[in-house]
All heavy atoms as TSV, in Angstrom:
chain	resi	resn	atom	element	x	y	z
A	1	MET	N	N	5.185	7.773	12.513
A	1	MET	CA	C	5.612	7.998	11.009
A	1	MET	C	C	4.644	8.998	10.498
A	1	MET	O	O	3.477	8.721	10.392
A	1	MET	CB	C	5.522	6.546	10.325
A	1	MET	CG	C	5.851	6.589	8.828
A	1	MET	SD	S	5.597	5.001	8.049
A	1	MET	CE	C	7.220	4.422	8.057
A	2	ASN	N	N	5.183	10.095	10.013
A	2	ASN	CA	C	4.375	11.133	9.511
A	2	ASN	C	C	4.434	11.314	7.977
A	2	ASN	O	O	3.726	12.139	7.485
A	2	ASN	CB	C	4.847	12.514	10.144
A	2	ASN	CG	C	4.539	12.623	11.629
A	2	ASN	OD1	O	3.511	12.027	11.981
A	2	ASN	ND2	N	5.325	13.346	12.403
A	3	GLU	N	N	5.230	10.479	7.394
A	3	GLU	CA	C	5.367	10.655	5.848
A	3	GLU	C	C	4.105	9.869	5.390
A	3	GLU	O	O	3.456	9.021	5.978
A	3	GLU	CB	C	6.656	10.003	5.378
A	3	GLU	CG	C	6.954	8.607	5.764
A	3	GLU	CD	C	8.258	8.178	5.316
A	3	GLU	OE1	O	9.198	9.038	5.418
A	3	GLU	OE2	O	8.624	7.083	5.139
A	4	PRO	N	N	3.728	10.291	4.075
A	4	PRO	CA	C	2.661	9.779	3.455
A	4	PRO	C	C	2.777	8.240	3.184
A	4	PRO	O	O	3.942	7.651	3.272
A	4	PRO	CB	C	2.616	10.475	2.089
A	4	PRO	CG	C	3.467	11.694	2.228
A	4	PRO	CD	C	4.368	11.309	3.341
A	5	VAL	N	N	1.652	7.544	3.011
A	5	VAL	CA	C	1.650	6.081	2.728
A	5	VAL	C	C	1.749	5.874	1.292
A	5	VAL	O	O	2.541	4.922	0.888
A	5	VAL	CB	C	0.433	5.481	3.311
A	5	VAL	CG1	C	0.398	4.007	3.033
A	5	VAL	CG2	C	0.457	5.703	4.799
A	6	ILE	N	N	1.106	6.706	0.477
A	6	ILE	CA	C	1.103	6.482	-1.026
A	6	ILE	C	C	1.815	7.572	-1.749
A	6	ILE	O	O	1.830	8.745	-1.349
A	6	ILE	CB	C	-0.483	6.492	-1.400
A	6	ILE	CG1	C	-1.126	5.417	-0.729
A	6	ILE	CG2	C	-0.538	6.271	-2.917
A	6	ILE	CD1	C	-2.739	5.476	-0.905
A	7	SER	N	N	2.482	7.144	-2.771
A	7	SER	CA	C	3.141	8.123	-3.650
A	7	SER	C	C	2.659	7.939	-5.040
A	7	SER	O	O	2.468	6.792	-5.525
A	7	SER	CB	C	4.694	7.833	-3.609
A	7	SER	OG	O	5.375	8.565	-4.479
A	8	LEU	N	N	2.389	9.035	-5.678
A	8	LEU	CA	C	2.024	9.063	-7.003
A	8	LEU	C	C	2.941	10.054	-7.896
A	8	LEU	O	O	3.015	11.241	-7.569
A	8	LEU	CB	C	0.521	9.616	-7.283
A	8	LEU	CG	C	-0.498	8.806	-6.784
A	8	LEU	CD1	C	-1.768	9.540	-6.759
A	8	LEU	CD2	C	-0.731	7.629	-7.666
A	9	SER	N	N	3.848	9.414	-8.819
A	9	SER	CA	C	4.761	10.345	-9.500
A	9	SER	C	C	4.948	9.579	-10.913
A	9	SER	O	O	5.157	8.402	-11.005
A	9	SER	CB	C	6.021	10.361	-8.804
A	9	SER	OG	O	7.072	10.907	-9.584
A	10	PRO	N	N	4.817	10.473	-11.890
A	10	PRO	CA	C	5.030	9.979	-13.287
A	10	PRO	C	C	6.444	9.379	-13.455
A	10	PRO	O	O	6.657	8.572	-14.402
A	10	PRO	CB	C	4.758	11.078	-14.137
A	10	PRO	CG	C	4.850	12.361	-13.287
A	10	PRO	CD	C	4.547	11.906	-11.887
A	11	ASP	N	N	7.420	9.802	-12.528
A	11	ASP	CA	C	8.735	9.194	-12.682
A	11	ASP	C	C	8.959	7.971	-12.024
A	11	ASP	O	O	9.928	7.356	-12.194
A	11	ASP	CB	C	9.639	10.345	-12.045
A	11	ASP	CG	C	9.725	11.623	-12.694
A	11	ASP	OD1	O	9.364	11.618	-13.995
A	11	ASP	OD2	O	9.891	12.639	-12.163
A	12	VAL	N	N	7.933	7.434	-11.213
A	12	VAL	CA	C	8.071	6.257	-10.560
A	12	VAL	C	C	6.915	5.254	-10.970
A	12	VAL	O	O	5.758	5.585	-10.772
A	12	VAL	CB	C	7.951	6.359	-9.027
A	12	VAL	CG1	C	8.031	5.017	-8.215
A	12	VAL	CG2	C	9.048	7.309	-8.528
A	13	MET	N	N	7.291	4.142	-11.619
A	13	MET	CA	C	6.378	3.191	-12.122
A	13	MET	C	C	5.252	3.853	-12.942
A	13	MET	O	O	4.113	3.453	-12.972
A	13	MET	CB	C	5.787	2.484	-11.049
A	13	MET	CG	C	6.762	1.722	-10.067
A	13	MET	SD	S	7.542	0.335	-10.921
A	13	MET	CE	C	6.249	-0.814	-11.030
A	14	GLY	N	N	5.692	4.967	-13.830
A	14	GLY	CA	C	4.676	5.534	-14.649
A	14	GLY	C	C	3.511	6.141	-13.976
A	14	GLY	O	O	2.391	6.283	-14.603
A	15	GLY	N	N	3.558	6.500	-12.743
A	15	GLY	CA	C	2.481	7.134	-12.067
A	15	GLY	C	C	1.586	6.176	-11.270
A	15	GLY	O	O	0.575	6.624	-10.755
A	16	THR	N	N	1.952	4.864	-11.364
A	16	THR	CA	C	1.186	3.835	-10.449
A	16	THR	C	C	1.258	4.228	-9.074
A	16	THR	O	O	2.350	4.513	-8.656
A	16	THR	CB	C	1.706	2.381	-10.877
A	16	THR	OG1	O	1.606	2.259	-12.199
A	16	THR	CG2	C	1.017	1.459	-10.072
A	17	PRO	N	N	0.146	4.148	-8.282
A	17	PRO	CA	C	0.248	4.265	-6.833
A	17	PRO	C	C	1.229	3.269	-6.320
A	17	PRO	O	O	0.972	2.101	-6.456
A	17	PRO	CB	C	-1.220	4.216	-6.378
A	17	PRO	CG	C	-2.055	4.327	-7.516
A	17	PRO	CD	C	-1.232	3.871	-8.813
A	18	VAL	N	N	2.142	3.762	-5.505
A	18	VAL	CA	C	3.106	2.812	-4.856
A	18	VAL	C	C	3.237	3.218	-3.390
A	18	VAL	O	O	2.816	4.406	-2.962
A	18	VAL	CB	C	4.452	2.936	-5.450
A	18	VAL	CG1	C	4.453	2.542	-6.879
A	18	VAL	CG2	C	5.158	4.328	-5.352
A	19	PHE	N	N	3.763	2.280	-2.587
A	19	PHE	CA	C	4.065	2.719	-1.168
A	19	PHE	C	C	5.196	3.800	-1.166
A	19	PHE	O	O	6.202	3.630	-1.962
A	19	PHE	CB	C	4.484	1.389	-0.429
A	19	PHE	CG	C	3.367	0.549	0.026
A	19	PHE	CD1	C	2.997	-0.586	-0.857
A	19	PHE	CD2	C	2.620	0.838	1.121
A	19	PHE	CE1	C	2.013	-1.450	-0.539
A	19	PHE	CE2	C	1.507	-0.009	1.362
A	19	PHE	CZ	C	1.181	-1.089	0.549
A	20	TRP	N	N	4.910	4.782	-0.363
A	20	TRP	CA	C	5.857	5.901	-0.230
A	20	TRP	C	C	7.296	5.331	-0.135
A	20	TRP	O	O	7.611	4.529	0.761
A	20	TRP	CB	C	5.476	6.803	0.936
A	20	TRP	CG	C	6.414	7.850	1.071
A	20	TRP	CD1	C	7.500	7.989	1.871
A	20	TRP	CD2	C	6.205	9.194	0.399
A	20	TRP	NE1	N	7.989	9.371	1.662
A	20	TRP	CE2	C	7.223	10.099	0.778
A	20	TRP	CE3	C	5.301	9.763	-0.392
A	20	TRP	CZ2	C	7.433	11.337	0.403
A	20	TRP	CZ3	C	5.451	11.039	-0.944
A	20	TRP	CH2	C	6.475	11.835	-0.487
A	21	GLY	N	N	8.210	5.871	-0.942
A	21	GLY	CA	C	9.704	5.524	-0.725
A	21	GLY	C	C	10.088	4.195	-1.326
A	21	GLY	O	O	11.230	3.768	-1.208
A	22	THR	N	N	9.165	3.592	-1.963
A	22	THR	CA	C	9.444	2.338	-2.601
A	22	THR	C	C	8.921	2.393	-4.155
A	22	THR	O	O	8.367	3.308	-4.618
A	22	THR	CB	C	8.625	1.192	-1.993
A	22	THR	OG1	O	7.245	1.129	-2.453
A	22	THR	CG2	C	8.806	1.213	-0.599
A	23	ARG	N	N	9.228	1.226	-4.771
A	23	ARG	CA	C	8.529	1.096	-6.187
A	23	ARG	C	C	7.612	-0.067	-6.223
A	23	ARG	O	O	7.362	-0.623	-7.222
A	23	ARG	CB	C	9.711	0.824	-7.123
A	23	ARG	CG	C	10.709	1.982	-7.287
A	23	ARG	CD	C	11.813	1.716	-8.297
A	23	ARG	NE	N	11.351	1.520	-9.667
A	23	ARG	CZ	C	11.046	2.462	-10.515
A	23	ARG	NH1	N	11.136	3.638	-10.103
A	23	ARG	NH2	N	10.593	2.024	-11.774
A	24	VAL	N	N	6.995	-0.296	-5.028
A	24	VAL	CA	C	6.064	-1.346	-4.906
A	24	VAL	C	C	4.580	-0.932	-5.019
A	24	VAL	O	O	4.129	-0.084	-4.177
A	24	VAL	CB	C	6.309	-2.126	-3.527
A	24	VAL	CG1	C	5.229	-3.238	-3.245
A	24	VAL	CG2	C	7.583	-2.537	-3.279
A	25	PRO	N	N	3.921	-1.292	-6.043
A	25	PRO	CA	C	2.528	-0.893	-6.230
A	25	PRO	C	C	1.631	-1.352	-5.169
A	25	PRO	O	O	1.693	-2.474	-4.717
A	25	PRO	CB	C	2.178	-1.448	-7.574
A	25	PRO	CG	C	3.413	-1.774	-8.277
A	25	PRO	CD	C	4.363	-2.111	-7.205
A	26	LEU	N	N	0.648	-0.536	-4.694
A	26	LEU	CA	C	-0.282	-0.867	-3.717
A	26	LEU	C	C	-1.188	-2.068	-4.410
A	26	LEU	O	O	-1.473	-2.966	-3.550
A	26	LEU	CB	C	-1.360	0.282	-3.599
A	26	LEU	CG	C	-0.711	1.531	-2.982
A	26	LEU	CD1	C	-1.790	2.633	-2.994
A	26	LEU	CD2	C	-0.189	1.323	-1.653
A	27	GLN	N	N	-1.273	-2.181	-5.678
A	27	GLN	CA	C	-2.099	-3.231	-6.267
A	27	GLN	C	C	-1.432	-4.639	-5.888
A	27	GLN	O	O	-2.028	-5.633	-5.807
A	27	GLN	CB	C	-2.256	-3.079	-7.767
A	27	GLN	CG	C	-3.123	-3.963	-8.434
A	27	GLN	CD	C	-4.599	-3.992	-7.974
A	27	GLN	OE1	O	-5.096	-2.837	-7.894
A	27	GLN	NE2	N	-5.081	-5.152	-7.468
A	28	THR	N	N	-0.010	-4.631	-5.878
A	28	THR	CA	C	0.610	-5.856	-5.563
A	28	THR	C	C	0.140	-6.364	-4.146
A	28	THR	O	O	-0.071	-7.655	-3.964
A	28	THR	CB	C	2.108	-5.638	-5.558
A	28	THR	OG1	O	2.501	-5.098	-6.815
A	28	THR	CG2	C	2.899	-6.884	-5.263
A	29	LEU	N	N	-0.027	-5.610	-3.193
A	29	LEU	CA	C	-0.504	-6.050	-1.931
A	29	LEU	C	C	-1.963	-6.541	-2.087
A	29	LEU	O	O	-2.076	-7.624	-1.584
A	29	LEU	CB	C	-0.462	-4.871	-0.868
A	29	LEU	CG	C	-1.188	-5.070	0.509
A	29	LEU	CD1	C	-0.692	-6.344	1.091
A	29	LEU	CD2	C	-1.341	-3.965	1.305
A	30	LEU	N	N	-2.686	-5.843	-2.798
A	30	LEU	CA	C	-4.116	-6.274	-2.985
A	30	LEU	C	C	-4.127	-7.624	-3.768
A	30	LEU	O	O	-4.997	-8.533	-3.480
A	30	LEU	CB	C	-4.908	-5.277	-3.627
A	30	LEU	CG	C	-4.966	-3.948	-2.848
A	30	LEU	CD1	C	-5.743	-2.950	-3.688
A	30	LEU	CD2	C	-5.629	-4.128	-1.521
A	31	ASP	N	N	-3.292	-7.837	-4.645
A	31	ASP	CA	C	-3.256	-9.068	-5.428
A	31	ASP	C	C	-2.765	-10.248	-4.515
A	31	ASP	O	O	-3.305	-11.271	-4.640
A	31	ASP	CB	C	-2.241	-8.933	-6.596
A	31	ASP	CG	C	-2.765	-7.959	-7.704
A	31	ASP	OD1	O	-3.989	-7.720	-7.790
A	31	ASP	OD2	O	-1.858	-7.676	-8.547
A	32	TYR	N	N	-1.723	-9.968	-3.667
A	32	TYR	CA	C	-1.451	-10.995	-2.752
A	32	TYR	C	C	-2.541	-11.474	-1.815
A	32	TYR	O	O	-2.733	-12.649	-1.661
A	32	TYR	CB	C	-0.271	-10.358	-1.859
A	32	TYR	CG	C	1.137	-10.756	-2.234
A	32	TYR	CD1	C	1.783	-10.358	-3.305
A	32	TYR	CD2	C	1.965	-11.767	-1.512
A	32	TYR	CE1	C	3.022	-10.726	-3.776
A	32	TYR	CE2	C	3.172	-12.020	-1.752
A	32	TYR	CZ	C	3.714	-11.533	-2.903
A	32	TYR	OH	O	5.078	-11.874	-3.308
A	33	LEU	N	N	-3.188	-10.487	-1.294
A	33	LEU	CA	C	-4.323	-10.874	-0.391
A	33	LEU	C	C	-5.500	-11.555	-1.192
A	33	LEU	O	O	-6.038	-12.569	-0.616
A	33	LEU	CB	C	-4.798	-9.500	0.292
A	33	LEU	CG	C	-3.865	-8.812	1.196
A	33	LEU	CD1	C	-4.407	-7.586	1.689
A	33	LEU	CD2	C	-3.406	-9.910	2.248
A	34	GLU	N	N	-5.788	-11.094	-2.253
A	34	GLU	CA	C	-6.875	-11.746	-3.166
A	34	GLU	C	C	-6.444	-13.136	-3.508
A	34	GLU	O	O	-7.207	-14.060	-3.577
A	34	GLU	CB	C	-7.021	-11.003	-4.468
A	34	GLU	CG	C	-8.105	-11.457	-5.407
A	34	GLU	CD	C	-8.407	-10.694	-6.608
A	34	GLU	OE1	O	-7.656	-9.701	-6.904
A	34	GLU	OE2	O	-9.291	-11.065	-7.326
A	35	ALA	N	N	-5.170	-13.491	-3.646
A	35	ALA	CA	C	-4.624	-14.857	-3.879
A	35	ALA	C	C	-4.620	-15.642	-2.646
A	35	ALA	O	O	-4.245	-16.869	-2.685
A	35	ALA	CB	C	-3.340	-14.796	-4.623
A	36	GLY	N	N	-4.981	-15.100	-1.515
A	36	GLY	CA	C	-4.884	-15.886	-0.281
A	36	GLY	C	C	-3.617	-15.843	0.502
A	36	GLY	O	O	-3.465	-16.580	1.467
A	37	GLU	N	N	-2.683	-14.996	0.041
A	37	GLU	CA	C	-1.474	-14.853	0.768
A	37	GLU	C	C	-1.606	-13.961	1.926
A	37	GLU	O	O	-2.595	-13.056	1.973
A	37	GLU	CB	C	-0.460	-14.250	-0.227
A	37	GLU	CG	C	-0.142	-14.955	-1.467
A	37	GLU	CD	C	0.504	-16.343	-1.319
A	37	GLU	OE1	O	1.257	-16.572	-0.210
A	37	GLU	OE2	O	0.384	-17.296	-2.126
A	38	SER	N	N	-0.794	-13.957	2.876
A	38	SER	CA	C	-0.860	-13.157	4.138
A	38	SER	C	C	-0.084	-11.922	3.891
A	38	SER	O	O	0.857	-11.832	3.055
A	38	SER	CB	C	-0.298	-13.986	5.265
A	38	SER	OG	O	1.008	-14.140	5.249
A	39	ILE	N	N	-0.324	-10.937	4.884
A	39	ILE	CA	C	0.472	-9.750	4.824
A	39	ILE	C	C	1.977	-10.086	5.126
A	39	ILE	O	O	2.810	-9.520	4.561
A	39	ILE	CB	C	-0.159	-8.770	5.882
A	39	ILE	CG1	C	-1.375	-8.156	5.426
A	39	ILE	CG2	C	0.876	-7.575	6.165
A	39	ILE	CD1	C	-2.206	-7.390	6.350
A	40	ASP	N	N	2.082	-11.055	6.068
A	40	ASP	CA	C	3.558	-11.502	6.255
A	40	ASP	C	C	4.260	-11.948	5.057
A	40	ASP	O	O	5.508	-11.643	4.847
A	40	ASP	CB	C	3.598	-12.459	7.400
A	40	ASP	CG	C	3.328	-11.907	8.708
A	40	ASP	OD1	O	3.517	-10.771	8.968
A	40	ASP	OD2	O	2.703	-12.703	9.605
A	41	GLU	N	N	3.552	-12.687	4.186
A	41	GLU	CA	C	4.124	-13.203	2.937
A	41	GLU	C	C	4.438	-12.075	2.013
A	41	GLU	O	O	5.525	-12.046	1.398
A	41	GLU	CB	C	3.269	-14.196	2.360
A	41	GLU	CG	C	3.174	-15.489	3.137
A	41	GLU	CD	C	2.075	-16.437	2.575
A	41	GLU	OE1	O	0.850	-15.990	2.515
A	41	GLU	OE2	O	2.377	-17.676	2.559
A	42	PHE	N	N	3.571	-11.101	1.996
A	42	PHE	CA	C	3.781	-9.886	1.170
A	42	PHE	C	C	5.007	-9.131	1.654
A	42	PHE	O	O	5.931	-8.792	0.870
A	42	PHE	CB	C	2.561	-8.941	1.189
A	42	PHE	CG	C	2.817	-7.602	0.548
A	42	PHE	CD1	C	2.918	-7.367	-0.889
A	42	PHE	CD2	C	3.080	-6.501	1.394
A	42	PHE	CE1	C	3.172	-6.192	-1.381
A	42	PHE	CE2	C	3.344	-5.320	0.917
A	42	PHE	CZ	C	3.332	-5.159	-0.545
A	43	LEU	N	N	5.105	-8.943	2.859
A	43	LEU	CA	C	6.257	-8.199	3.553
A	43	LEU	C	C	7.529	-8.805	3.292
A	43	LEU	O	O	8.580	-8.378	3.133
A	43	LEU	CB	C	5.920	-7.900	4.934
A	43	LEU	CG	C	4.904	-6.983	5.324
A	43	LEU	CD1	C	4.606	-6.992	6.771
A	43	LEU	CD2	C	5.104	-5.545	4.758
A	44	ALA	N	N	7.529	-10.231	3.399
A	44	ALA	CA	C	8.781	-11.028	3.079
A	44	ALA	C	C	9.181	-10.935	1.688
A	44	ALA	O	O	10.394	-10.813	1.444
A	44	ALA	CB	C	8.511	-12.548	3.320
A	45	GLY	N	N	8.218	-10.789	0.779
A	45	GLY	CA	C	8.532	-10.663	-0.663
A	45	GLY	C	C	9.062	-9.166	-1.068
A	45	GLY	O	O	9.638	-8.874	-2.021
A	46	PHE	N	N	8.544	-8.227	-0.231
A	46	PHE	CA	C	8.843	-6.781	-0.452
A	46	PHE	C	C	9.353	-6.091	0.707
A	46	PHE	O	O	8.651	-5.315	1.349
A	46	PHE	CB	C	7.514	-6.162	-1.086
A	46	PHE	CG	C	7.127	-6.725	-2.311
A	46	PHE	CD1	C	6.088	-7.710	-2.382
A	46	PHE	CD2	C	7.586	-6.330	-3.529
A	46	PHE	CE1	C	5.765	-8.346	-3.508
A	46	PHE	CE2	C	7.211	-6.949	-4.763
A	46	PHE	CZ	C	6.178	-7.980	-4.755
A	47	PRO	N	N	10.568	-6.351	1.190
A	47	PRO	CA	C	11.096	-5.840	2.447
A	47	PRO	C	C	11.234	-4.345	2.489
A	47	PRO	O	O	11.344	-3.740	3.459
A	47	PRO	CB	C	12.452	-6.459	2.541
A	47	PRO	CG	C	12.846	-6.908	1.170
A	47	PRO	CD	C	11.503	-7.161	0.483
A	48	SER	N	N	11.090	-3.648	1.295
A	48	SER	CA	C	11.205	-2.201	1.320
A	48	SER	C	C	9.963	-1.619	1.842
A	48	SER	O	O	9.848	-0.422	2.170
A	48	SER	CB	C	11.507	-1.610	-0.034
A	48	SER	OG	O	10.447	-2.004	-0.976
A	49	VAL	N	N	8.810	-2.409	2.051
A	49	VAL	CA	C	7.617	-1.843	2.576
A	49	VAL	C	C	7.448	-2.298	3.987
A	49	VAL	O	O	7.780	-3.568	4.337
A	49	VAL	CB	C	6.308	-2.435	1.784
A	49	VAL	CG1	C	4.950	-1.986	2.485
A	49	VAL	CG2	C	6.368	-2.191	0.258
A	50	SER	N	N	7.120	-1.449	4.916
A	50	SER	CA	C	7.086	-1.730	6.337
A	50	SER	C	C	5.575	-2.194	6.774
A	50	SER	O	O	4.635	-1.861	6.030
A	50	SER	CB	C	7.515	-0.636	7.155
A	50	SER	OG	O	6.480	0.470	7.094
A	51	ARG	N	N	5.572	-2.927	7.812
A	51	ARG	CA	C	4.249	-3.369	8.338
A	51	ARG	C	C	3.397	-2.149	8.690
A	51	ARG	O	O	2.195	-2.026	8.350
A	51	ARG	CB	C	4.407	-4.229	9.558
A	51	ARG	CG	C	3.074	-4.696	10.099
A	51	ARG	CD	C	3.303	-5.736	11.289
A	51	ARG	NE	N	3.988	-6.901	10.808
A	51	ARG	CZ	C	3.388	-7.926	10.295
A	51	ARG	NH1	N	2.062	-7.811	10.036
A	51	ARG	NH2	N	4.098	-8.917	9.859
A	52	GLU	N	N	4.008	-1.118	9.223
A	52	GLU	CA	C	3.413	0.175	9.498
A	52	GLU	C	C	2.721	0.741	8.293
A	52	GLU	O	O	1.646	1.341	8.360
A	52	GLU	CB	C	4.343	1.101	10.119
A	52	GLU	CG	C	3.832	2.453	10.459
A	52	GLU	CD	C	2.882	2.592	11.484
A	52	GLU	OE1	O	2.782	1.597	12.373
A	52	GLU	OE2	O	2.054	3.586	11.666
A	53	GLN	N	N	3.418	0.684	7.123
A	53	GLN	CA	C	2.842	1.319	5.988
A	53	GLN	C	C	1.591	0.532	5.489
A	53	GLN	O	O	0.694	1.101	5.081
A	53	GLN	CB	C	3.869	1.226	4.816
A	53	GLN	CG	C	4.946	2.286	4.819
A	53	GLN	CD	C	6.051	2.104	3.742
A	53	GLN	OE1	O	6.735	1.166	3.674
A	53	GLN	NE2	N	6.131	3.229	2.928
A	54	VAL	N	N	1.735	-0.705	5.570
A	54	VAL	CA	C	0.506	-1.589	5.306
A	54	VAL	C	C	-0.637	-1.281	6.115
A	54	VAL	O	O	-1.786	-1.082	5.606
A	54	VAL	CB	C	0.862	-3.023	5.271
A	54	VAL	CG1	C	-0.412	-3.935	5.167
A	54	VAL	CG2	C	1.980	-3.368	4.322
A	55	ILE	N	N	-0.351	-1.183	7.518
A	55	ILE	CA	C	-1.437	-0.895	8.418
A	55	ILE	C	C	-2.113	0.479	8.145
A	55	ILE	O	O	-3.211	0.619	8.201
A	55	ILE	CB	C	-0.996	-1.049	9.835
A	55	ILE	CG1	C	-0.635	-2.365	10.209
A	55	ILE	CG2	C	-1.896	-0.374	10.852
A	55	ILE	CD1	C	0.146	-2.608	11.425
A	56	ARG	N	N	-1.208	1.424	7.859
A	56	ARG	CA	C	-1.741	2.810	7.650
A	56	ARG	C	C	-2.410	2.987	6.344
A	56	ARG	O	O	-3.392	3.634	6.246
A	56	ARG	CB	C	-0.489	3.925	7.654
A	56	ARG	CG	C	-0.002	3.994	9.086
A	56	ARG	CD	C	1.055	5.086	9.186
A	56	ARG	NE	N	0.614	6.352	8.785
A	56	ARG	CZ	C	1.313	7.157	7.874
A	56	ARG	NH1	N	2.424	6.804	7.584
A	56	ARG	NH2	N	0.801	8.270	7.576
A	57	PHE	N	N	-2.075	2.146	5.355
A	57	PHE	CA	C	-2.747	2.058	4.001
A	57	PHE	C	C	-4.241	1.644	4.315
A	57	PHE	O	O	-5.133	2.226	3.880
A	57	PHE	CB	C	-2.040	1.097	3.090
A	57	PHE	CG	C	-2.935	0.758	1.923
A	57	PHE	CD1	C	-3.305	1.722	0.934
A	57	PHE	CD2	C	-3.435	-0.418	1.723
A	57	PHE	CE1	C	-4.043	1.374	-0.135
A	57	PHE	CE2	C	-4.147	-0.842	0.669
A	57	PHE	CZ	C	-4.473	0.147	-0.303
A	58	PHE	N	N	-4.378	0.509	5.146
A	58	PHE	CA	C	-5.671	0.006	5.285
A	58	PHE	C	C	-6.478	0.985	6.306
A	58	PHE	O	O	-7.648	1.134	5.989
A	58	PHE	CB	C	-5.588	-1.425	5.911
A	58	PHE	CG	C	-5.249	-2.513	4.936
A	58	PHE	CD1	C	-4.264	-3.223	5.022
A	58	PHE	CD2	C	-6.248	-2.706	3.829
A	58	PHE	CE1	C	-3.986	-4.200	4.001
A	58	PHE	CE2	C	-5.957	-3.634	2.868
A	58	PHE	CZ	C	-4.800	-4.432	2.968
A	59	GLU	N	N	-5.796	1.555	7.173
A	59	GLU	CA	C	-6.543	2.580	8.086
A	59	GLU	C	C	-7.047	3.698	7.195
A	59	GLU	O	O	-8.255	4.064	7.247
A	59	GLU	CB	C	-5.622	3.141	9.142
A	59	GLU	CG	C	-5.424	2.101	10.144
A	59	GLU	CD	C	-4.359	2.620	11.221
A	59	GLU	OE1	O	-3.609	3.541	10.916
A	59	GLU	OE2	O	-4.228	2.015	12.224
A	60	GLN	N	N	-6.293	4.224	6.292
A	60	GLN	CA	C	-6.607	5.371	5.399
A	60	GLN	C	C	-7.797	4.906	4.350
A	60	GLN	O	O	-8.687	5.671	4.126
A	60	GLN	CB	C	-5.439	5.909	4.641
A	60	GLN	CG	C	-4.518	6.574	5.672
A	60	GLN	CD	C	-3.333	7.243	4.903
A	60	GLN	OE1	O	-3.145	7.190	3.622
A	60	GLN	NE2	N	-2.441	7.706	5.674
A	61	ALA	N	N	-7.572	3.722	3.893
A	61	ALA	CA	C	-8.613	3.187	2.883
A	61	ALA	C	C	-9.994	3.021	3.597
A	61	ALA	O	O	-10.968	3.466	3.136
A	61	ALA	CB	C	-8.140	1.815	2.329
A	62	THR	N	N	-9.945	2.575	4.849
A	62	THR	CA	C	-11.122	2.320	5.641
A	62	THR	C	C	-11.823	3.788	5.885
A	62	THR	O	O	-13.037	3.909	5.695
A	62	THR	CB	C	-10.897	1.673	7.040
A	62	THR	OG1	O	-10.240	0.382	6.606
A	62	THR	CG2	C	-12.102	1.527	7.728
A	63	ASP	N	N	-10.983	4.654	6.428
A	63	ASP	CA	C	-11.469	6.023	6.624
A	63	ASP	C	C	-12.126	6.555	5.423
A	63	ASP	O	O	-13.173	7.273	5.463
A	63	ASP	CB	C	-10.367	6.960	7.064
A	63	ASP	CG	C	-9.877	6.625	8.522
A	63	ASP	OD1	O	-10.495	5.751	9.251
A	63	ASP	OD2	O	-8.790	7.054	8.959
A	64	ARG	N	N	-11.454	6.418	4.191
A	64	ARG	CA	C	-11.999	6.974	2.992
A	64	ARG	C	C	-13.291	6.380	2.558
A	64	ARG	O	O	-14.250	7.132	2.162
A	64	ARG	CB	C	-10.987	6.883	1.948
A	64	ARG	CG	C	-11.292	7.394	0.598
A	64	ARG	CD	C	-11.379	9.009	0.580
A	64	ARG	NE	N	-11.616	9.354	-0.626
A	64	ARG	CZ	C	-12.500	10.393	-0.995
A	64	ARG	NH1	N	-13.127	11.117	-0.002
A	64	ARG	NH2	N	-12.804	10.771	-2.243
A	65	LEU	N	N	-13.459	4.995	2.749
A	65	LEU	CA	C	-14.679	4.374	2.339
A	65	LEU	C	C	-15.832	4.824	3.264
A	65	LEU	O	O	-16.952	5.050	2.835
A	65	LEU	CB	C	-14.453	2.765	2.452
A	65	LEU	CG	C	-13.633	2.210	1.330
A	65	LEU	CD1	C	-13.377	0.756	1.758
A	65	LEU	CD2	C	-14.435	2.359	0.055
A	66	VAL	N	N	-15.560	4.967	4.552
A	66	VAL	CA	C	-16.561	5.441	5.509
A	66	VAL	C	C	-16.887	6.801	5.108
A	66	VAL	O	O	-18.082	7.125	5.109
A	66	VAL	CB	C	-16.089	5.311	6.959
A	66	VAL	CG1	C	-17.066	6.078	7.936
A	66	VAL	CG2	C	-15.868	3.792	7.418
A	67	GLU	N	N	-16.021	7.643	4.904
A	67	GLU	CA	C	-16.294	9.124	4.454
A	67	GLU	C	C	-17.160	9.084	3.172
A	67	GLU	O	O	-18.128	9.884	3.115
A	67	GLU	CB	C	-15.002	9.816	4.171
A	67	GLU	CG	C	-15.059	11.259	3.760
A	67	GLU	CD	C	-13.728	11.793	3.345
A	67	GLU	OE1	O	-12.809	11.727	4.254
A	67	GLU	OE2	O	-13.527	12.301	2.346
A	68	VAL	N	N	-16.819	8.364	2.271
A	68	VAL	CA	C	-17.555	8.231	0.904
A	68	VAL	C	C	-19.013	7.738	1.183
A	68	VAL	O	O	-20.033	8.265	0.656
A	68	VAL	CB	C	-16.817	7.464	-0.124
A	68	VAL	CG1	C	-17.725	7.291	-1.396
A	68	VAL	CG2	C	-15.522	8.302	-0.545
A	69	ALA	N	N	-19.110	6.757	2.081
A	69	ALA	CA	C	-20.408	6.253	2.162
A	69	ALA	C	C	-21.376	7.042	3.169
A	69	ALA	O	O	-22.525	6.804	3.231
A	69	ALA	CB	C	-20.279	4.719	2.934
A	70	SER	N	N	-20.807	8.007	3.913
A	70	SER	CA	C	-21.574	8.748	4.776
A	70	SER	C	C	-22.287	9.986	4.027
A	70	SER	O	O	-22.018	10.372	3.132
A	70	SER	CB	C	-20.674	9.362	5.906
A	70	SER	OG	O	-20.003	8.316	6.614
């Protein structure tokens, strides 16, 4: 999958970061996890988001954190 993971557009959810090709905010995934829900539960609730997108989001976030910390 070569398309981006995150989309930012003022026309979609007022510019809130969402998973590419969806209207699902990234914050929703983080809220699910913070509440103790699993990724599977999140994906069941938001079928427009793929497992691959979630994995790539966490990979990119990890890479970015390591980059900033270095």
